[in-house]
N, C-alpha and C positions, 0 to 999 in steps of 0.2 A: 504494500500500500504506500509506503514511504517513497519508493522509487517512482510510482505513478504520479504522486503529488509533485515530485521534483520535476518530472517531465513537463508538467503543465505550466510551470513558471519559466521555462527556458525562453529567452527572448526570441521573437520570430526572426530577427536578423541573423542570429546564430544558426537557426535551423536552415535558413536560406543558404548560408555559406556552406554548411555541411552537405546539404543536398546537391549543390552545384559542384562541390568537390567530387561527389560520387559520380555525377555526370562526366566530369573530366576524366576520372579513372576509367570509365567505360570507353572513353575515346582514345585512351593511351594504347600504343602498340604493345604487343607482347614482349618484344625486345626493347629494353629501356633505351631511349635515345640519348645522344650527347646533350649536356645541359643547354637549354635555350638561351640565346643572347637577347639583350634588350630589343624591344620591338621597333628598331629603326626602319625596318622594311615591312611595316605593317600593310601598306597598300599593295605591295607585291604579293603578300600572303593572301590578301583578299582576292586578288586576281587569280592566284593559284587555286583557291577554293572553287572559283567559278569554272576554271578549266577542267577540274576533276569532274564537275557535274554537267559537262556539255551534253551528255546523253540523257540527263534529267534536268533540263533547263527549267528553272522556276521563275516565273514572273510574279512579283509580289505587288499587289495593289492595296493601297491604304486609303480608305475614305476619311476625310477630315473636314474641317470648316475653318473659315477665316480666323475665328477667335482662338483656335487651337494650333495654328501654324507655328507660333513662337513657343507656346506653352507645352506642346506635345510633339507635333509632327517633326520638327527639326531634330529632336532627340532620337526619333526612329531613324531618320536619315543619317545621323551621325554614328549610329551603332549597327544594328543587325541588318538594316535594309541594304547595306553595302555588300552583303553576302549573297543577295539574290542575283540571278542572271540579269534581270531588269527589275526596276521598281518604279511605280507610278503612284503619285498622290492625286486623288480626286477630291475636288473642293468646290465651293460656291464662288470662288474668285481665282483668277490667274495670279500666281506668285512666282516671279522669276527666280528668286532665291531657292524656293522649294521645288521649282519646276513642276508646279501642279497643273492639272488639267481641269478647266472649269466645266462643270456640268450644268446644263440649263434646267435645273430642278430646284425648287424652293428648299432652302436649308431647314433643318430641324429634324428631331427624332421621329416625328410623325411621318416624315417623307423618306425614311430610309429605304423602303422598298422601291420607290421611284428612283432614288439615287443608285441603288444597286442595279436595277435594270439598265439604266443609262450607262453605268460603268461596264457592264457585261457586253452591251452592244458596241461600245467603243473598243473594248479589248478584241472582240470578234472582228471588227472592221479593220483595225490597225495592227493587231499583234497576234492574230491566231496562230501563225506559223513561226513566231519568234520565240516560242516557249513550248514545253511539253506539258507543263502544269501551271495552274493559275491560282495563286494563294491570296485570299482576302484576309487581312488582319487589321484590327482597329489601331488608332493612334496611341492607345495605351496597352497594346499587346506586345510582348517580346517573343521573337521567334528564333529558334536555333535552326537555321536553314540547312546546315549539313545533316542534322538528324532527320529532317524531313526528306532530304534527298536519299538518304540511306533507306528509310522506310519505303519510299516509292520504287526502289529497285525491284521489288516483288511484282510490280504492276506495269501494265502496258498503257501508255497515255492515249493510245488509239481505241481503248475500251472506255465506254461512258461510265465513270465512277467518280465519287467524291468522298472526302474524308474530313473528319473533325471530331469534336466532342459530341457524341450522339445523344439527343434528347428525345423524349416521347411526346407524341401528340395523337389523340384518339383517331383523327381522320387522316393521319399519315402513317401508314402501316409500318414502313421501314425506318421511321424516325426522321428527324432533321438535325442539322449541325448547329450548335451554339455559335451565334455570331461573334461573341466576345472572345472565345478561344481561337477563332479563325477557322477557315475551312479551305480546302484545296480541291479544285476541279481539274480533271484530265482535259487534254485538248479536245477529245471527242465529246466530253460532257459539255464544254463550253459551246462547241459547234451545235449540238442538238438542242440545248436549252434556248439558244438565241434563234436559230433557224426554225425549229419546230415548235418551241414553247412560247417565246415572247411575241411571236407574230400571230399567234392563234388566240383569239379572245375567249375561246371555249376551254383552253387548257391551263392558262396561267392568268393570275389576277391582273387586270388592266389598270387598277387604281394606283395612285402614287403612295397612298397611306398603307399601313400594315407593318407588322413585324417582319423585317427583312429576312431573318433566318428561317422563320416559319413559312413565309410565302415562297421563298426559294426552295425549301425542302419539299413543299407540296408540288411546286412546278416541276422539279427534277424527278420526283416519283412519277408524275403524270406522263412525262416524256420518256420514261424508261431508263433513267440514270440510277445506277445502284448506289446505295448508301453503304460504304465500306466500313470495316472495323479497323480503327487506327490504333488499337491497343497493342502492346507487345505480347510475346509468347506466354508471359506469365499473367496476362490479363490486366496489366497496369496501364493507366492512362498516359497517353502521349500529349494530347491536346487538353490543356487545363484551363478551366473557366475562371480560375482565381490565381492569386500570387503564390509563389512557392511557400511563403510563410503561412498563409491561410490553409493550404493543403497539408503542410507538414505538422502543424500543431493540432493535436487531437481536440475536436470540438471547434476548430477554427472557422469552419463554414457557418455553423450556427451562430457563433459569437459575432460574426460580421453581418448578420441579418439575412443569410441566404438559406433559410429553412426550406425553401421551395426546391432546392437543388436535388436532394435525395429522392424527392417524389417524381421529378421529371427526368433524371438521368436514365438513359437506356440500359446501360450496363452497371451493375453494382460497383460503386466507387468507394474505396477506403480513404480514411484520413490517417494522419500520422506518418511515420517513416516509410511505410510500405504503400503510400498513396500513389506514387508516381513512378513512371518508367525511368530507368537510368539513361534512356535515349529520348527524354522528353522533347517535344517540339515547340510548345507554346505555353505562355502564361498570360493571364489577363489582369486588368486593374494595376498595371505596373506604372508607378510614378517615375518622372524623369531621373531622380537620384538613383532609384533602384534599377532603372534601365541601364545606366552606366555601370552600376555595381555588378549586375548579372553579366554584362558584356566583358568586364574585366575578369571575373571568375571563370567564365567559359573560355575566352579566347587568349588571355594573357597569363593568368596564374597557372603555374605548374608545380606539381609535387616533386621535390628532389628525391632521387632514389639512392640507396647506399652504394651502388656500383657505378654511379655517374662520376664523370671527371670533376675535379674541383672547379668552382666558378671562376670567371675572370676576375682580375684584381679591380678594386674600386679606384676612382680617379686620383685620390690624394695620396701620393707616394710617401709624403712626410709622415703619414699616420700608419705606415706599414713597416713592420720589423725588417731589418736588412736581410735576414736569412730567408724570409718569405719572398722578398723582392728577387733575391738571387735565384731562388728555386722556380718561381712562377712568372717573373716579368718577361714579356716578349721582347725579342731583340728588335 
């Protein structure tokens, strides 16, 4: 009992760090690498990630609004969006710094379905053959793109399928994907939903209003797009509707006022240390500070291993013993 009580008071920030270190370990090669040098070539590494995923090209599209360009969207652009093959921000205004695409749809939560339809039509018209998969993520969602690429290796983008955090709805038999956790459509799914669904008033909702994730799920089921299972082989979730801290802390979902979640989630979802896959793809409700924290923990921080070579020397030679300089200083 005492151990359980101690677990409940562990700060969520520590739980986040521990969980992301587990993700990092899952990504480490079986043979320990040489110690990593400071990230002076970070941009080259981002490009290398893109090259590795050429056969699983992911276009990331992020709906946002003018009021959130500075508060949210720019932090997405500065962090995980750079790992997508392409990324596009859809907004209610054109922003040259963000390079956003203006959609002719009234802004506001009540018009998200209209905004989503307009974005899908734009992607189909301008980028259908520029990517294999099309990922939608909110401007407060963090995505680990490489984990998504790895998950999608099992699937053919020419097959109409989509993935995300699957939720239940009585009149959508295969379920729909939570908008907050993000969802990804295959190239074939984008093709069929735009050509067959959004052009047919009898198949998909023609209104601008409505919950975007529910309406899209209903539309995709109607046109024959399969709702895939994005969980790992142990049944742990990859697309998460909340922050790492919320998921990792037992009772965290309820304490944040999300009692609805366990009633709606399609597959049983645990809370606590076994909540999430070590190859997690996304987290929602991520504030800017946490956005940079997760990015650092996933892409920069590494665990030193006992059989690694010693690190390179720090810059101040005057603070280093002579014998250490003699042994390790480069010529």
